[in-house]
N, C-alpha and C positions, 0 to 999 in steps of 0.2 A: 192580164188574166192568167191564172195558174193552170197549166195543162199537164204538168208532170212534176213529181216531187221525189227527191232522193236524199236520204239522210240516215239518222239512226233512231231507233225506237226509244222514246223517252217515257211513255206510259201507255198502258192498255186499260180500256174501260169495257163496258158491256157492248156498246155499239160504236165506239170511236177510239182512236189512238192519238197520241201526241208525237209528232215527228220533229226532231231537231235537225234543221238544215241551215247551214251558214249562220249559226248562232241565233236562229229564230225558231220558236216552237210553233208548229202548225197543227191545229186540231182538225182531224180528218174523220168524217163519218164513214163507216164501212157497212155495206149491206151484210146480212148474216152469212151469205155464202162466201164473201171475202174474208170476214172475220174468222171463219172456220179455218182458213189457211194460215192464220196467225197464231194458232194454238201453241205451236212449238217454239215460237219466237220469244226471246227474253229481252228485257230492258238492255239497251246498248247494241242490239243486233242491227245490222244494216237493213234498210227497207227501201223499196222503190214502188211508187204508185202512179198510175195514170189518174188525173184529177178532173172531175167535172166540177166547174166553178159556178155555183148558183148565187145570183144576186139580182133582185128585181126591185121595182118601186115599192111593191107591197112588203117586200122583205129585203130592206137595204143592207142588213148585216150579211157579209159574205159567208157562204157555207161551202166547204170543200168536201167532196164525196170521192172516195178512193176505190180503185180497181186494180187488180193484178195485171190484166191484159187490156190493151187498147180496144180490142174487139168487144170486151165486156162493157167498156164505157160507151161504145157505139150502140150496143144493145140498149143500154140504159136510156140513151137519148131517144131511141125509138119508143121505148116503153112509156116514157113520160109525155110522149106526143098524144097518147090516148086521153080522151076527155075524162076529166075528174081524177086523173092519176098525176099528181104533182111530184116533185123531186123527193120531198120528205116522206110522202106516202110510199113512194117506190122503194126507198131505202129500207123501210120496215117490211115491205111485201116480199122483197127478193131474198127469201130464206132458203132457197134451193138453187143449185147451179143453173146458170143461164142456159146451158144446152138442154136441160130438162124442161125449162119454161118454154123455150123456143119450139121444142118438139110437141109440147102440149098445145101450143097455138096452132101449129101446122096441122095437127091431127084433130083440131076443134074439140079438145078435151076440156070441157067446161068444169067438170068435177075436179080435175087436177089443178086448174087455175084457182078454183075456190079454196084450195088448201093453202094458198098464199095468205099471209097475214094481212087482214084488212080488205081482202078482195071478196066481194059477194057475187051472187049470180049475175046481176045486171052489169057490173063492171067487168066480170070475166067475159061476158059476151061482147062487150065493147072492145076489149083487148083483141079478141079473135077477129072481129069485124074490121078493126083498124090495121092489124099487123099480119093477118094471114097472107101468105105468099111472099113475105119479106124476111122470113126467119131461117131459110135454109142454111145460110152461112153460119149462123149462130148455133144451129143444131149440131154442127160438126166440130164445135170446140172440144178439144181433147179433154177427157176426164182427168181431173187432177188427183194424184195419189195423196196429196196433202189432206184431202177431205176425210181420209180413213184414220187419221190420228185419233186415238181413244180420248173420249171426253174427260176421263179421270186425269190425264196429263194436263189438260187445259185447266181444270179447276184447281189442281195443285199449283200450277204456274200463276194463276190469278191470285191465290192466297199468298204465295211466295212474294210476288211483286208488292202486295200491300204491306206485308210484314217488314220487308226490307226498305222499300222506298218511302212508305208513309209512317210506319211505326218504329223505324230505327233499329231493327234487329240485324245482326250480321247474317250473311247468306248461309254460312255453315250452320249456325244455330237455328235459323228459320227452316232450313231443309230438314234438320233433325226433328223439329217440332211437328212438321207435316208428316214425315215418315212414321213417327210414333203414333200420331193421331189416326193415320190410315190403318196401322196395325191393330189399334184398339177397336176400330169400327170399320170393317170392310164394306159396310153398306152405304157409306157416304157417297152422295151423288151430286151435291151442289156445293158451291163455294161457301154458302151460308152454313151448311152442316159441318163443313170442315173447320170453319172459323169457330163454331160452337164447341167442337171437340178439342181444338187447340186451346181455347180459352178455359174450358173445363179443367184441363190438366194444369195449366198455369195457375189457375185460381186455387187448385188443390195444393200446389207447392208453396203458395204465398201464405 
């Protein structure tokens, strides 16, 4: 069973990455709060993750779920112990830092928990009933500065990765295309909008 993975970043997706370790590519699902810390990483950068290895009779295909800290993985194991919160549902739900979720549980803040993706009132109350009194350690996790990286950098990196790794552009040319697109339209806020702006310019040149 895989518990820790260290290698280099081969590809980034919306909710997962591909890590090359010992000549093997491992697809790892990342909760949103973990993916946020990967915004500044580029293909080829070294990465290391604590892994929760999910494999059951109902789901025989192994699923790897990654975390930056071992304590985050421990929290995840508590979180999926709640009735009706499976591993894949938890990956989608954890879109804010663990420390904030832990504090919401300890303060019985149902409204805060309902802000998590896919978590309704009933499940939020189950989470509190199951985990209250067990979250103090997780509430003390140090706030990561990586979470403050601007989203514009992330969307530019996503588009750069696709242009270079999937569409065959040279890094220098792809960076210039992105820079030009952002100058033409400073209101771009998603990778899709940036792709559209880049394509519009390339189409005009052809």
